[in-house]
N, C-alpha and C positions, 0 to 999 in steps of 0.2 A: 660641236659645241661649242659657240663662238659666247656667248653673255657668260660675265661672269659671277660671281655673287659679290653682292651687296652693289653693284654698279645701279648708278641712279639713272631711273624712270626717268620719261619725259611729267604724269603722275606725280613720283614723289616731289618732284623740285617743286612742282607747282606751288603740291602743299604744304610743304616748306615757306615759299613765297607767301601762300596765305598766310601761315603761321606767325611770319616773321609779323606782317600787316597787324595781324590781330593783338600780337604780342605789344607794339611798337605804338598803336591805339588805346590800346591798356592801360597802360603807363602813366599815365595823364591825371587818368577821369578821375582816383581818387581824392590826391592829394586837391586836383580843382573843387572836386564834388567840398572836403568841408571845408577847402578853403570860402567857397559861396558859400555853407553852414553857416561858418563862423561871423562873416559878414551880416546876416539875417539877420541870426540871432536875433530874439528880443529882448533878451536879458543881457547884462552884463555877468561873468562870469566870478567875480569879486558879488553877485548881488546876494545879498537876507538871501531866505527863500520865499517866504511874504510876496519879496519885492522882485522877485524873481514868476510869482502867481503870476499878482498884478499884472505884470508887463507881458505877459506870457499869454493872458482874459483880451488883455488889449489889442493884444496882434493876430489871430488866431491861422492867418492865411500863413502870415511867417511860423508861427510854430507846428503847422503843416507840413511847412516845406521842409525846417528844418528834421523832421524825420526822415523823410524821401535823401533826405539829401545825405543823413547818417547810412539811411539802407544800401547807401549806391555805395558811397568808400568802406563798409561792413562788407561787401561783397568782393572787393578791385582792390581793396589794399592790399595783402597777404602778395595774392596773384602778381600783383609788381615788387615789391620787393626783393619776391621770391629769384623773379625776372631778373631784375635788379645785380642781385644778388649773386645771381650764373654770369654775369658779367663780369665782375669782378673780383669772384674766385681765384681764378687761378693767376692770379698778381698777388694780392690781396688776402691773402685764406685765411689766417687770422684775424683779422679785423673787419670780414665778407661775416666770419661764424659770426663772431660777436654779438652785428651786427641783428644777422639775422635772430639769436637769440634773446630779443630784446623786442624787437619789433614782431616779432609774429605773432608769439603772446599779449605783447603793446595791443597793434591795431584787435585781436580776436576781442582783446574787453573791452573793447568799446561800444560792441550787439549789446552787453551789461546796461553799461554807459546811456544807451540810449534809452532803457523803458523809466528812466525821468524822464526826459520831454516827454515820451508818453503821455505818464499820468497826468505833467500838466498841459499837456492836447485836450484827454480824453477823461479827465474829470469834467471838464467844464460842457462839455459833452450833454457828459451822463447826469447835469441838471447841480450837481455840487457849487456847493458855494466855492467861496475864493477859499475861507477859511476853512472848511472843508479841506481841499483838493491843498493849501498848505500845507493840513495835517499830517495827510494820506504820504504827501509827498517829505515827509521830513520820517514818518513810519520804513519808508524807505530808503530815503540815503543810508540810513551805519552799513545795507548791506551792498554798495556798490564804492567802501570806502577802499577795499582793496581792489577790485576793477577797478578803479580812481589812480589807485600806487600803480601798478599795471602797465599802465595806459603811458599815464606823465609819464613815467621813470624808461620805459621802453617805449614809446614815439620821439624822446627828444632826444637822451644819449642814443637810442638806434640813429634816429634819422642821420646824426653829428654822426658817427663809427662807416654809416654805409656814404656816406660822402668826401670822409677821410680815403676811405677806400675807393672812391670814386678816383679821387686827388692822382690815389698813392698808383691805381693801375692804368690809369689813362687813357681806362674806355670813354672820358668826353673832356674837348673843354677842361680849360681850369675854369672860366665862368661859372660853368654849370657845378660841377662840384662845386664851386664856395658856395652857387646859389643852394645847393642842398645842404651844406655844411650849415650856413647860418638862417633857414628857412627860421628849425624849430625856433633857436636861440629870440627871436622874431616874432613870434607868436606867443613865445610867457611874457614877452617884456609884454607885449598887445591884449595880454588874454591876465593877468595879472596885478602886474605891474601898474600902466598905467593904461584903462581899457582903454581900444582903441581897435573897431570893429575892420577902417579902412586902415591898419598897420598889421594887423589879423588876417585879410585881406590876402596883405603883400605875402609875409609873410611865407602860409600855407603855399599864395602864388609862385613861390619860388622853389617850391618841391616839388611840384605840378613841372616849372620848366627844364626842371634838374631833368629831371622822369623822364621828360618828350624827349631832352638833350640826347637819355642814356635807348630811346625808342630809334631817335633814329641811327643812334651810332647801330643796330644793330643792319634796320634794313641797308644800312652804306654799302657794304660785300655784296644782298639783292642789287642795288643800283651797278655794283661798278659789271657782273656780270648779262648783266642784261643788256 
């Protein structure tokens, strides 16, 4: 009997290669989706509810695109950070664990927050006047406050910790780790300090670039073995 237990067959090698490519391609999708979402968002985060409603009604195409991009982000962000965490946990276990504890609940809360944008888009489509949509949005807002705290704390602090874990673990080049570390502070500045959608695109875009670098790190052993 010449076969050994656990020997890698051509089928398992091919399956592993496709799995690696799938993970590598998935990694930047979520951050990139949010980057575009923040760029096309028809209102500013600091706007009051009546202003948000007015701007969303004036830009229904953008309001609809925000929902679809948010849907993509909800589906892809959690598996992406989990995959990054698998790359960093052996050399930075505590940082990775802390990042996961913050990021996974934070990203899961994003689905709840998207309900507000659904109100902004569906209200006018249902024939509601702007003041009616505003009252509906205000009535729903208190239920999202906890989700907002979980999301903001989770994705800002968690991403910084994950970037530091990338730096310490040396999974990627230093510039990629720095891109992840600074991405969410840039987002916070662009969202609430000096509202700027282009800067917001840059912030989340840096996270997408950093995650793409992790994807390349996943593929490199495969590339060398071919």
